[in-house]
C-alpha positions, 0 to 999 in steps of 0.5 A: 485707307490712308496708312503710315509707316514709322521709321528713320528713313523715307520709304521710296521702295519697299524691300521685304528682305529687310523685314525681321522675323518673329513679329506679331503677324510674321515677316513683312512690311508693317503699317498702321492707320493710326498716325500716332502709332507710326509717330511713336514707332518712328521716334523710338527707332530714331532714338535708338539710332541717333537719327531723325524720325520719318513717317511715310504715308501710303494709300492702301488699295483694299479692293486690289488684293480682293480682286487679285484673289490674295489671301487676307486674314483680318482679326476684327477683335482681340481673341483666342485666335489672335493670341494663338496666331501671334504666339505661332509667329513668334515661335522660333522653334518652327519653320517660317513663314509660319502662315501663308497669308499675303496680308494680315490685319489686326491689333498690335501686341505692344510691350505690355501685351507681350508681357501678358502673352509671355505669362500665358505661354508659361502657363501662369494665366489662362487664355480667358484671363489673358483676353480679359486683361488686354481687350479693353486697352487702347485701340491699336492697329497694324497691317502686315504685307507679307508677300511681294504680291501684296505690296501692289496694294500700297500706293506711295503718297508723293507729297511735294511738302515732304522736304519742306516739312523736313526743313521745318522739323529740323529748325523747330527741334533745334530751337526747342532744344536750345530755348527749353534746355532739352536734349535733342531726343526730348525736343523731338518727342515734344515736337512730334507729339504736338497738335501743331505737327499733326496739322503740318502733316495734313496734305490739305493744310495751309500750315506750310505757307507759314514761316518757322516763327509762326509754327514755333509760336504755335508749339509754345502755346501748346506747351503753356 
């Protein structure tokens, strides 16, 4: 399975000690198989730090953890168990890690869902009502690799085009900013949410042989 990690740095080596606590599935390295989710995460981090968004691609070798007998938890759907698991991992009053799984996979509790979970914790809505509110929202996905053993399930995708894409990205964002009177962050959002950028990130795509002018014209067509 191809998965993505959104940040403002390219991940050459995963360091779990840099992972934060009290997240949905606990402390660990998070990826998603939905490119736009990683893209959005990268833009948010870059905006907060005044840097550039970066998406690192991996291949999740799903047979490896099974063969090695690692403990895997997969939530197939939004459920009471999923809610309770997230609440447990976000609980600062208990010792952490709060679970013993090597890998956990399931939906993301985004800001809106987190707000509903907080209402649930405070007793303002029932579990049934909470699940009704969130189960039909946009599909989300995340995998948390919680232990050093689990990281062997991830294989970094080495793409010779990464540095070329970075050069293209910087040039296009600058041009978008100047010609459309956008600040740099708004120009970044336009570019990273474009179909053109999505095409550029496909390793089997020939877009890299195009020059920057052709790529910029493609984005201008989208804007029109």
